[in-house]
C-alpha positions as CSV (number, residue, x, y, z in Angstrom):
1,M,32.0,8.8,-51.2
2,I,32.3,5.6,-49.1
3,R,35.4,7.1,-47.4
4,R,33.4,10.2,-46.3
5,I,30.6,8.2,-44.7
6,P,32.3,7.9,-41.3
7,Y,33.0,11.6,-41.2
8,L,29.4,12.4,-42.1
9,V,28.1,10.1,-39.4
10,V,30.4,11.7,-36.8
11,G,29.5,15.2,-37.9
12,T,25.8,14.4,-37.7
13,I,26.1,13.0,-34.2
14,L,28.1,16.0,-33.1
15,V,25.6,18.5,-34.4
16,V,22.7,16.6,-32.8
17,A,24.6,16.5,-29.5
18,A,25.5,20.2,-29.6
19,L,21.9,21.2,-30.3
20,S,20.5,18.8,-27.6
21,T,22.9,19.7,-24.8
22,G,23.8,23.3,-25.7
23,L,27.4,22.7,-24.4
24,P,29.8,25.4,-25.7
25,F,32.6,22.8,-26.3
26,L,30.4,20.8,-28.6
27,F,29.5,23.9,-30.6
28,Y,33.2,24.7,-30.8
29,L,33.8,21.3,-32.3
30,V,31.0,21.9,-34.8
31,Y,32.4,25.2,-35.9
32,L,35.9,23.7,-36.1
33,G,34.6,20.8,-38.3
34,V,32.8,23.2,-40.6
35,F,35.9,25.4,-40.9
36,V,38.1,22.3,-41.7
37,G,35.6,20.9,-44.2
38,V,35.1,24.2,-46.1
39,G,38.9,24.9,-46.0
40,S,39.7,21.4,-47.3
41,Y,37.2,21.8,-50.1
42,L,38.6,25.1,-51.2
43,V,42.2,23.8,-51.1
44,T,41.2,20.9,-53.2
45,R,39.4,23.0,-55.8
46,Q,42.4,25.3,-56.1
47,G,44.9,22.4,-56.2
48,L,44.7,22.0,-60.0
49,T,44.2,25.6,-61.1
50,D,47.0,27.3,-63.1
51,L,48.6,23.8,-63.5
52,E,50.0,22.6,-66.8
53,A,51.1,19.0,-67.5
54,G,51.9,16.7,-70.3
55,F,53.6,13.4,-71.2
56,A,55.3,11.9,-74.2
57,V,56.2,8.2,-75.0
58,A,59.5,7.9,-76.7
59,Q,58.4,5.0,-78.9
60,V,55.1,3.2,-79.5
61,H,56.6,-0.1,-80.5
62,G,59.5,-2.3,-79.4
63,H,60.6,-5.8,-78.9
64,V,60.5,-7.9,-75.7
65,G,63.5,-7.0,-73.7
66,D,63.5,-3.3,-74.8
67,Q,62.5,-0.5,-72.5
68,L,59.6,1.9,-72.8
69,R,60.6,5.4,-72.0
70,A,58.2,8.3,-71.2
71,T,58.8,11.9,-70.3
72,V,56.4,13.8,-67.9
73,T,56.3,17.5,-67.3
74,V,54.3,19.4,-64.7
75,R,54.3,23.2,-64.4
76,N,52.7,25.5,-61.9
77,A,51.9,28.8,-63.6
78,G,50.2,30.3,-60.5
79,R,51.4,32.4,-57.6
80,F,50.5,29.8,-54.9
81,P,52.4,26.6,-54.3
82,K,50.9,23.2,-55.0
83,L,51.7,21.3,-51.8
84,W,50.6,17.8,-52.9
85,L,50.3,16.4,-56.4
86,E,50.2,12.8,-57.7
87,T,50.8,11.9,-61.4
88,F,50.3,8.4,-62.9
89,N,49.4,6.8,-66.3
90,P,46.9,4.0,-66.1
91,S,47.9,1.2,-68.4
92,N,47.6,-2.6,-69.0
93,L,51.4,-3.0,-69.5
94,P,52.9,-6.0,-67.7
95,V,55.0,-3.5,-65.8
96,P,53.1,-0.3,-65.5
97,L,54.7,3.1,-65.7
98,P,55.5,4.4,-62.2
99,G,53.7,7.4,-60.8
100,R,55.2,10.1,-58.7
101,A,54.1,12.4,-55.8
102,L,55.5,15.9,-55.8
103,S,55.0,19.5,-54.7
104,L,55.6,22.6,-56.7
105,G,56.4,26.1,-55.7
106,P,55.0,29.2,-57.4
107,R,55.9,29.4,-61.1
108,S,58.1,26.3,-61.0
109,Q,58.3,23.2,-63.2
110,R,59.4,19.6,-62.8
111,T,60.3,17.2,-65.6
112,W,61.4,13.6,-65.3
113,N,61.8,10.5,-67.3
114,T,60.4,7.0,-66.5
115,K,61.2,3.7,-68.1
116,V,59.9,0.2,-67.7
117,P,60.9,-3.1,-69.3
118,L,58.8,-4.7,-72.0
119,T,58.5,-8.2,-70.7
120,R,55.6,-9.6,-72.8
121,R,54.6,-9.3,-76.5
122,G,51.2,-8.0,-77.3
123,H,49.1,-4.8,-77.9
124,F,48.9,-2.6,-74.9
125,R,47.4,0.8,-74.0
126,V,48.9,3.7,-72.0
127,D,46.0,6.0,-71.0
128,A,46.2,9.8,-70.6
129,L,48.2,11.3,-67.8
130,Q,46.2,11.6,-64.5
131,V,47.0,14.4,-62.1
132,R,45.4,14.1,-58.7
133,T,45.4,16.4,-55.6
134,G,43.5,16.6,-52.4
135,D,43.4,18.1,-48.9
136,P,45.6,17.0,-46.0
137,F,42.8,15.2,-44.2
138,G,41.7,13.2,-47.3
139,F,38.1,14.5,-47.3
140,F,38.2,15.6,-51.0
141,E,40.2,15.0,-54.1
142,S,40.4,16.4,-57.6
143,V,41.6,14.6,-60.7
144,A,42.4,15.9,-64.1
145,S,43.2,14.0,-67.3
146,V,45.9,15.4,-69.5
147,G,46.6,14.5,-73.1
148,H,45.6,11.4,-75.0
149,G,46.4,7.8,-74.5
150,V,48.7,5.9,-76.9
151,S,48.8,2.3,-78.1
152,V,52.0,0.4,-77.6
153,V,52.8,-2.7,-79.6
154,V,55.4,-5.1,-78.2
155,Y,57.0,-7.4,-80.8
156,P,58.5,-10.8,-80.0
157,R,62.1,-11.0,-79.1
158,I,64.4,-11.5,-82.1
159,E,67.2,-14.0,-81.7
160,R,70.2,-13.3,-84.0
161,L,70.9,-16.2,-86.4
162,P,74.3,-15.5,-87.9
163,H,74.8,-19.1,-89.0
164,W,71.2,-19.9,-90.1
165,R,71.0,-21.1,-93.7
166,L,67.8,-22.0,-95.5
167,P,67.9,-25.3,-97.5
168,T,68.3,-24.6,-101.2
169,A,65.2,-25.2,-103.3
170,N,65.7,-27.9,-105.9
171,L,65.0,-26.5,-109.3
172,E,64.8,-29.4,-111.7
173,G,65.0,-29.2,-115.5
174,S,67.1,-27.4,-118.0
175,H,68.2,-23.8,-117.8
176,A,65.4,-22.8,-120.1
177,S,62.7,-24.3,-117.8
178,R,63.7,-22.1,-114.9
179,E,61.2,-19.5,-113.8
180,R,61.9,-16.0,-115.2
181,A,61.7,-13.1,-112.8
182,L,60.1,-9.8,-113.7
183,Q,62.3,-8.0,-111.2
184,T,66.1,-7.7,-111.3
185,T,67.9,-10.5,-109.4
186,P,71.6,-11.5,-109.2
187,L,71.0,-14.3,-111.7
188,A,71.4,-12.6,-115.1
189,T,71.4,-15.8,-117.2
190,S,70.7,-14.8,-120.9
191,V,70.0,-12.0,-123.3
192,R,67.2,-11.4,-125.8
193,P,66.2,-8.7,-128.3
194,Y,64.8,-5.5,-126.9
195,A,61.0,-5.3,-126.6
196,P,58.8,-2.2,-126.0
197,G,58.4,-1.7,-122.3
198,D,61.8,-3.1,-121.3
199,S,63.8,-0.9,-118.8
200,F,66.9,0.8,-120.2
201,N,68.9,-0.3,-117.2
202,R,68.5,-4.0,-118.4
203,I,70.3,-3.3,-121.7
204,H,73.5,-5.4,-122.1
205,W,75.7,-3.1,-124.1
206,K,78.4,-5.7,-125.1
207,S,75.8,-8.0,-126.6
208,T,74.2,-5.0,-128.3
209,A,77.5,-4.1,-129.9
210,R,78.1,-7.7,-131.0
211,H,74.6,-8.4,-132.5
212,G,74.1,-5.0,-134.0
213,E,70.7,-4.6,-132.2
214,I,69.6,-3.8,-128.7
215,Q,69.8,-6.8,-126.4
216,V,68.5,-6.8,-122.8
217,K,69.3,-9.1,-119.9
218,E,67.0,-11.8,-118.6
219,F,66.9,-12.7,-115.0
220,D,66.1,-16.0,-113.4
221,L,64.4,-16.4,-110.0
222,E,66.8,-17.0,-107.2
223,Q,66.5,-20.6,-105.9
224,T,65.6,-19.5,-102.4
225,A,64.1,-16.1,-103.3
226,D,61.0,-16.6,-101.1
227,V,60.4,-17.9,-97.6
228,W,57.0,-19.1,-96.5
229,I,56.7,-19.6,-92.8
230,F,54.0,-21.9,-91.4
231,L,53.4,-21.1,-87.7
232,D,51.4,-23.8,-85.9
233,L,49.0,-22.2,-83.3
234,D,46.7,-25.2,-82.8
235,A,45.6,-25.1,-79.2
236,G,45.8,-28.9,-79.0
237,V,49.5,-29.1,-79.3
238,Q,50.6,-26.2,-77.1
239,T,52.1,-26.8,-73.7
240,G,54.2,-24.9,-71.1
241,S,53.6,-21.5,-69.6
242,G,55.0,-18.0,-70.0
243,D,58.2,-17.6,-71.9
244,R,58.8,-21.3,-71.4
245,S,55.9,-22.3,-73.6
246,T,55.7,-23.7,-77.1
247,V,53.7,-20.7,-78.2
248,E,56.3,-18.1,-77.2
249,V,59.2,-20.1,-78.5
250,A,57.5,-20.8,-81.8
251,V,56.6,-17.1,-82.2
252,R,60.2,-16.1,-81.4
253,A,61.5,-18.6,-83.9
254,A,59.1,-17.2,-86.6
255,A,60.1,-13.6,-85.9
256,S,63.9,-14.5,-85.9
257,I,63.7,-16.4,-89.2
258,A,61.6,-13.8,-90.8
259,D,64.0,-11.0,-89.7
260,K,67.0,-13.0,-91.0
261,A,65.3,-13.7,-94.4
262,L,64.2,-10.1,-94.8
263,G,67.7,-9.0,-94.0
264,E,68.9,-11.1,-96.9
265,N,66.5,-9.2,-99.2
266,R,64.2,-12.3,-99.5
267,A,60.5,-12.1,-99.9
268,V,58.8,-13.6,-96.8
269,A,55.3,-14.8,-96.3
270,I,53.6,-16.3,-93.2
271,T,50.6,-18.4,-92.5
272,T,49.1,-18.9,-89.0
273,N,46.3,-21.2,-88.0
274,G,45.2,-19.5,-84.8
275,H,41.6,-18.7,-83.8
276,H,41.7,-16.1,-86.5
277,P,43.7,-17.7,-89.3
278,A,46.0,-15.2,-91.1
279,T,48.1,-15.2,-94.2
280,L,50.5,-12.5,-95.3
281,P,51.5,-12.9,-99.0
282,P,55.2,-12.8,-99.9
283,D,56.8,-9.4,-99.9
284,R,60.1,-7.9,-98.9
285,G,61.5,-4.8,-97.2
286,P,60.7,-2.9,-94.0
287,R,57.0,-2.7,-94.7
288,Q,56.7,-6.5,-94.8
289,R,58.8,-6.7,-91.6
290,H,56.4,-4.3,-89.9
291,K,53.4,-6.4,-91.0
292,I,54.9,-9.7,-89.8
293,M,55.9,-8.3,-86.4
294,Q,52.4,-6.7,-86.0
295,L,50.9,-10.1,-86.7
296,L,53.2,-12.0,-84.4
297,A,52.7,-9.5,-81.5
298,A,49.0,-10.5,-81.4
299,V,48.8,-14.2,-82.1
300,E,47.9,-16.7,-79.4
301,G,48.0,-20.5,-79.3
302,D,44.2,-20.7,-79.5
303,G,43.6,-22.3,-83.0
304,S,41.2,-25.1,-83.7
305,A,42.4,-26.1,-87.2
306,P,45.2,-28.7,-87.3
307,L,48.5,-27.8,-89.1
308,A,47.8,-30.4,-91.8
309,E,44.8,-28.5,-92.9
310,A,46.7,-25.2,-93.2
311,L,49.5,-27.0,-95.2
312,V,47.0,-28.6,-97.6
313,V,45.3,-25.3,-98.3
314,T,48.4,-23.1,-98.6
315,L,51.2,-25.4,-100.1
316,P,49.7,-25.3,-103.7
317,R,50.2,-21.5,-103.6
318,L,54.0,-21.8,-103.3
319,R,55.9,-21.2,-106.5
320,R,59.1,-22.8,-107.6
321,G,62.2,-21.6,-105.7
322,T,60.3,-21.1,-102.4
323,T,61.4,-22.5,-99.1
324,A,58.7,-23.6,-96.7
325,V,59.6,-23.3,-93.0
326,V,57.3,-25.2,-90.7
327,I,57.3,-24.3,-86.9
328,T,55.3,-26.7,-84.8
329,G,55.3,-28.8,-81.7
330,S,52.8,-31.4,-83.1
331,D,53.6,-35.1,-83.1
332,E,50.6,-35.9,-85.3
333,P,51.6,-37.8,-88.5
334,E,49.1,-36.1,-90.8
335,W,51.1,-32.9,-91.4
336,V,54.3,-34.7,-92.5
337,R,53.1,-36.2,-95.7
338,P,52.1,-32.9,-97.5
339,L,55.7,-31.8,-97.0
340,A,57.0,-34.8,-99.0
341,T,55.5,-33.3,-102.2
342,L,57.6,-30.2,-102.0
343,R,60.9,-31.4,-103.4
344,P,59.6,-32.8,-106.7
345,R,58.0,-29.3,-107.3
346,G,61.3,-27.5,-106.8
347,L,60.5,-26.3,-103.3
348,G,62.8,-26.4,-100.3
349,C,61.6,-27.3,-96.8
350,A,62.9,-26.9,-93.2
351,V,61.0,-28.0,-90.0
352,V,61.6,-26.4,-86.7
353,L,60.2,-29.0,-84.4
354,L,59.5,-28.0,-80.8
355,D,60.1,-30.9,-78.4
356,A,56.8,-30.4,-76.6
357,P,57.4,-33.1,-73.9
358,T,60.3,-31.1,-72.6
359,F,58.2,-27.9,-72.3
360,S,55.6,-29.7,-70.2
361,V,58.0,-30.5,-67.3
362,P,59.3,-27.9,-64.8
363,P,62.8,-26.6,-65.4
364,A,65.7,-28.3,-63.8
365,P,66.4,-27.2,-60.1
366,R,69.5,-25.3,-59.4
367,T,70.4,-27.6,-56.5
368,G,72.2,-30.1,-58.7
369,E,69.3,-32.5,-58.7
370,P,68.5,-34.2,-62.0
371,A,65.9,-32.6,-64.3
372,P,62.5,-34.2,-64.3
373,E,61.9,-36.6,-67.2
374,P,59.2,-35.9,-69.7
375,D,56.3,-38.2,-70.3
376,P,57.6,-41.4,-71.9
377,E,54.7,-41.8,-74.3
378,A,54.9,-38.2,-75.5
379,A,58.6,-38.5,-75.9
380,Q,58.2,-41.6,-78.0
381,A,55.6,-39.9,-80.2
382,M,58.0,-37.0,-80.8
383,R,60.8,-39.4,-81.7
384,A,58.4,-41.1,-84.2
385,T,57.7,-37.7,-85.8
386,R,61.4,-37.0,-86.2
387,H,61.8,-40.5,-87.8
388,R,59.0,-39.8,-90.3
389,L,60.6,-36.5,-91.2
390,A,63.9,-38.3,-91.7
391,E,62.3,-40.8,-94.0
392,F,61.3,-38.0,-96.4
393,D,64.8,-36.5,-96.1
394,L,63.3,-33.3,-94.6
395,R,65.7,-31.0,-92.8
396,T,64.6,-31.0,-89.1
397,I,65.9,-28.8,-86.2
398,T,64.6,-29.9,-82.8
399,V,64.2,-27.2,-80.2
400,R,64.0,-28.3,-76.6
401,A,62.9,-26.2,-73.6
402,D,65.4,-23.8,-72.1
403,E,67.6,-23.9,-75.3
404,R,68.7,-20.7,-77.0
405,L,67.3,-20.4,-80.4
406,G,70.3,-18.7,-81.8
407,E,72.5,-21.7,-81.0
408,V,70.0,-24.4,-81.9
409,L,69.0,-22.9,-85.3
410,A,72.7,-22.6,-86.2
């Protein structure tokens, strides 16, 4: 409407001038303006009649670095050409889907594919397809919405960790004190007489023949059967920006380790201490992978609870044979001591320590100049944290800014 105000003002002045002066030329301009206005309105109204359109998104989820592909089809089912059409999908994607301007002849169709890179993890929305047309003078326009919007979930990038090995959980005690597993595991350690309810596929036929009665196999829990990931999202320890931030690197590390562990048929659990604390209990398989990736796609470094609090609350829930993986950039001493209690309980532990001071300085220039040095006090505090972890003989992997996770975690 704002765009039409100048034309309305000019038209009003022209009509007043024509009626006041009675000049034929001015009346000619008035008639011409009415003709152009009415014609533009009719052209715009007819621009979307007999028009069919649709769009489809190839996938509604992907990882950072993948491409989002969409297919758009526009068809003119009428006998008159469509001289000017514009199609676009409003969205909040970091890189929006591109629109297109086109024209269609009578009973013709156009189909094309668009693709954009997924550059940031998160939950995004691609709205319904918008088809817009108008008149050549820009007086009027008509817009139609086609289809329904879709939600797109972008998971964090997964780094391949071919050489990553979890520390073995220390199961103390005799063989008889090991924790029995209800499910089948590779550790078939003993046999016992058959009891009602035992599965037939657990029968050990050689022992059955030797004892003269049905014997079934017993399985022990694998030493590193479960992995419990602790992702520190305390806002007070986060630094850096964009992909070069402790939050993004920590999320990528958690996603990569979870993907590696699930690929080894381990049960994986995860605890985050963000603004909305979340805990996914241990489970395995594609469904658990989907849950973990959904969670990691939405988390932010906005928590207010320290890592030590999450460890104190959750560590008692870990059972024997579980390996705790702590991912943090904190140099506070409080969170180290709870980890010292894991080994006597038969639990493994690995710490992925983000060297936060290196994330707070800008990257090294490409001109050959030396890279900026991190804050000396922060660097000293981080060294003290590594020293405390070494005192308790906790496996620690330090990740610095601009390092590739796949190489460092190896």
